[in-house]
N, C-alpha and C positions, 0 to 999 in steps of 0.2 A: 487473415486481418482481424484484429480484435474489435469487439463490439464497443462501440462509442456512443456517448450521450453528451447532447449539447445544451448550454444554458446561456441565455442573454443574447445580445446583437454584437455582431463582430465589430471591433474598434480599430483604431490605429496602432494600438498596442498589441504584442503577441498574445496568443490566446495562453491561458493558464491550463496546464494539463494535469490531472488528480490522478494519483496511481496508488490503488489500494494495497493491504497486507494481505498475508496468508489467510486464507478461509474467507476472505472478505468479497466485496463487489462494489461497484461503482454505486450502487444503490445505497451503500452505508454512509456515502458522502453526499448525498443530495442536500442536506440542509447546508453544509458549508459551500457547495457548488452554487445553490440559489443566492447565497448571501453575498460571495466574491462576484457573481454575475450581474449585481446591481452597477458596477462600474466596468467589468471586464467581460469578454467573452471566455467561457469555460468549457473544456472538454473532459470528460471522465471516462474511464474505460474499466470493462472487465479484463482482467488479466488472463493469459492462457491457462487453461485447466480450471477456470472460475467463471462463474455466472454463464453469461449467453456467449463467451468466447470459445473458439474452437479448442479441442483437447489435442495436445501436441507433445512430442518428447523433442529435446530434453526440457525440464523445468528448470533450467539454470539461468544465472545473470546474464551472459552474453546472448543466449536466445531472447530474454525478457528485454532486454535493451534494443535488439533489433527491432523486435514487434513495436516498442515505443518510438524509435526513428521512423517508422512507417507512418505510425499515425502524426508525429510531427510534420511530417513533409506533406501529408496529406491536408493539412491545415496551416500551410503557408511556411514551412521549412525553419521555424524557430519558435520556441515556446517557453515560459516559465513553467517550470515542473515542481510540483508539489508531490512528494513521495512518503507514505508512512510504512515503517518496519519492512517487511519484504519489498514493498513498493518503493521505499527510500531506497534501498540497495539497487534495485532496478534503476532507479533514477539516477543514482550515482554512477552506475556503470554506464548509462546512456552519456551522461556529461563526459565521462573519460573517454569512450569510444567514438562519440560524435560531438565534439564541444560546440561546433558551431551550430548545433540545433536546439542548445539550451541558453538561454539569455541569463536568468537568475534560477537557482535551485533552493527549494525548501525541503530539508531532510527531516521528517518527523519521528524522534525517538529512536534512532537506531545509528549504530557506527558501522564503518567498512571493515568489520572483523569478523571472525568465527565465534559463535556463541555456544556454550555447552549444553544448554538445555535442548530438550527435544520436544515436539509438538506430536509426537506419535500417539501420545494417550488422547488427543482430540480426533485422530482418525479413527483410533479404535472404538471410541465411544459412538461415532456417527455409524461405522459399519455395524455396531451391536445393535442398532434400530432395527426392527422388524417393520421394513417398509410396507409389507403386505397387508398390515391391519391399521394403517394411518388413515384415517378419514378427516382430522384436522390437526391443525399445527400442535395442540395441547396434547393430542394423543403421543406426538413425537416428543414433546417436551417432557412428558412424565417418564417415557424410556430413557432418554438422555439424562434425567435426573439421578438415574441409578449411578451414573459414572462422573458427572459433572455437577458438582455442588452449587457453583455461582449462576444464579438465575440470569445475570447479564451476559455471562459466556454462552450459556444455551440460548438466549435469545438471538445473540450474534450469529451463532451457527445455525440456528433454524431459518435465518434469513436467506440461507443458501438451499433451503429444502423447498423442492416441486412437490407440494402436497398432492396435486391432482396428478401428476405423472409419477408419483411415489418413486422419485429419484432425487438424489444430492446432484446440485449443480456444480459440483467439484469432482475433479478426476482423482479419486482418492488413492488409486493405485499408482498414478504417476507421481503425485505429490510424495508419497511414501517412499516411492523409489529414489528420488531426488532429495529426499530430506536433508542429507550430508550438505549438498549444494546450496539448499535454500538456507540453511543455518550458517554456512561459510561465506566466504568472499574470496573470489580467485585473486591470484597475486596480478597486480597490474604496473606497467611502467607508465611514465608520464604524470601529467598532473591536470586538473581543470582550473583555469586561473580566474573564472568568472565568478561572481557573487554568490555566496553559499550561505544559508541560515540553518544552522543544526539546532532545531527547536525541540526541546525535551520536556517530559513532565518532570515536575519538581519532586514528585513522589516515585519517580521511575529510577531503575537503576540499569537500564539499558545502556546509556552513554555514560561511560565512566571516564574519571580523570586520566586514566591510564590509555584511553582511547585517542587522546587529543594528538598525540604525535602523530599518529598514523593519519588522522583527519587532516592535519596541517601539511602532511607530506603529499597526500593527494590533492587536496583543496586549500591551497595557502591563504585564499582569501576568506575562509571560514570564519564567521562569526557564531557565537554561543548564546543562546537565551533559554530560560525555563519559563513554564507556566506554574506557577505556585499551586499545590495541592493536586496537580493532574498526575495520574499514572501513565501507563504505556499507550492506552486508548484517549491520549490527550485531546484529539478532535471530537470525540463523543461525549467526554467527561466536562469539557470546557469550550464548548463549540463556540461561544462569543469572543473569548480571550483567544481562541486559536485564529479564528478569523481576523481579528484585529492585527495581531501579530504578523501573519501572513500578507493582510493587505497593506499594511504599513511597510514591510521590507520590499514587497513586489511594486508598489507606487500605482 
């Protein structure tokens, strides 16, 4: 069972389930979760092989969707689901495999397609950190900087570092083994007819006009919106705008 975190009081509305992306954790979403919990009950999760959740194989979207279905069942059987990047793909797969478990779906800056880039460089950079000499997060940051220029990306990765335990809270071996599955999206028959918001960063290129045909095939009621000036990490770069768009869509 995935590690879960709850915010706010239960209401008559279904809970909002927040699903993070690759190398992330529920912790990355605390600001959004707390804001949304002013009016709704919110559940966020650490995905398998991330955070405080179990390490398990395989790390593919069928398995991730089944994990999420267990959580939805635990919290009443139906949820509004918000997923970013890898979490967005897992949320889409949940809706396609278990449509009765999802009332509304928000997919943040990802499409149900295969991507050509790789995240292997991030795994290599984390593996290169000599954890035996780490006394503070800054020690790891200085080592990561040799491979990762962007301080924001380093700060994001370091949220998954257990400094005291001198370990990554990421199953890097499994994530590497299943990287092709994570970057891809399996063939799916059928469609999810419920309300879907495809919410993208205006400065991101993850959701292309060429992807719309496949999105509409799987999610015929999908609507599209962009947050101006936001990149792929739209919830972190424009949290108020993201929260407002999600809140208005979910009601």
